Residue, then its C-alpha position, 0 to 999 in steps of 0.5 A: m476849508s469853507g464850512a468847517r465846524a469848530v469848537f471854541v474853547d476858553r481856556d482857564g477853568v476849562v482846559n486849565e486849572l484856576v489858581s489863587d484866591p479869588p480864583e483866576s488865570s495862572l500868572s506864571m508858568q509854574d501855576v499851569s496845570l491841566i484839568p483832568g480829562a481836558a486833554e482827552a476831550l479835546k483829543r476826542l473832538a479833534s478826532a471827530g473832525w472838529l477844529l479846536i479854536g482857543v479863545s481867551n481873555q487875559p487882561a493881567a498885563a493890561k492891568g499892570i499885574v504881570a508883564l506880557e512876556e510872562l502871560e505869553g510864557v504861560q500860553a506857550h507852557l500850556l500849549e506844551l503841556l497839551t502837545a505832550e498829551g497829543v492835542r494841538f489847537d488849530d488856532f488860539r486867540i488871546c485878548w490882552h486888553h482891558p477897558e480899565g487897564v493902566v498900560p496904554a497899549l493894552s487899555g481901552a475897548c476892543r472887539c475881541r474881549k469876550p463877551a464881545p465875539g471878535m475873536l470867534l468872528d476873526a477866526a471864523f472868517e480866516l478859517g472858513i468856519d461855520l459859526a451855526g454849526s459850531w460850538m463855544v465851550g466856557d465857564t463864564d457868562a462872557d463865554i456864552l454871551a460871545s457864543e450868542a453874539a457870533g451865532c454859535r451854540g454854547v456850552l457852560v462848564e459850571n466850574e465851582r471856582s469860576a462861579h463868581k463870573r456868572d450871573g445867568r445872563g447867558r443862555p447856554d445850549a447845555v450846561v455841563p460839569d467839565l469839558e469831558a461832559a462838554a465833548d459829550v453833548i457836542l459829539h452827540i448833538r449834530 
């Protein structure tokens, strides 16, 4: 699989809806709902031969807000919803850490928490992904900065609910309103 092309996809605000106020990740399975059109966009990318790699920061357990098992349940439920829509990720990586966490096993600096590129680099190494030929799609500066650090192109989804996580630090190759438009960009720029 050497030289495979991948689309790294952030989860919350790109694939599934953000919840609460201020908008954040789902903390319970009942809160998980797909963004309209997201599953179809992922299917189009996979059908065109792109590997789908999920990469998501999920620090709520590290912060002591919710148990890690609950967050794992949220992830499993999201994957079930996607499977029901005919979508299967080739890999999905989650960073459970936070530098200011209160749970010792999940606290402190790590190389996987975006904007660090660890999740992208590890997936590329393990799956033989050509990072220069790959894309990262996300809705925050951290996503775009991770794409830059990993050496792949980046698409910023301007989800209005995640605007508080953007201040223009990253330089995306494209800015779009949603994952459907991101798929259009990726499929038309080789």
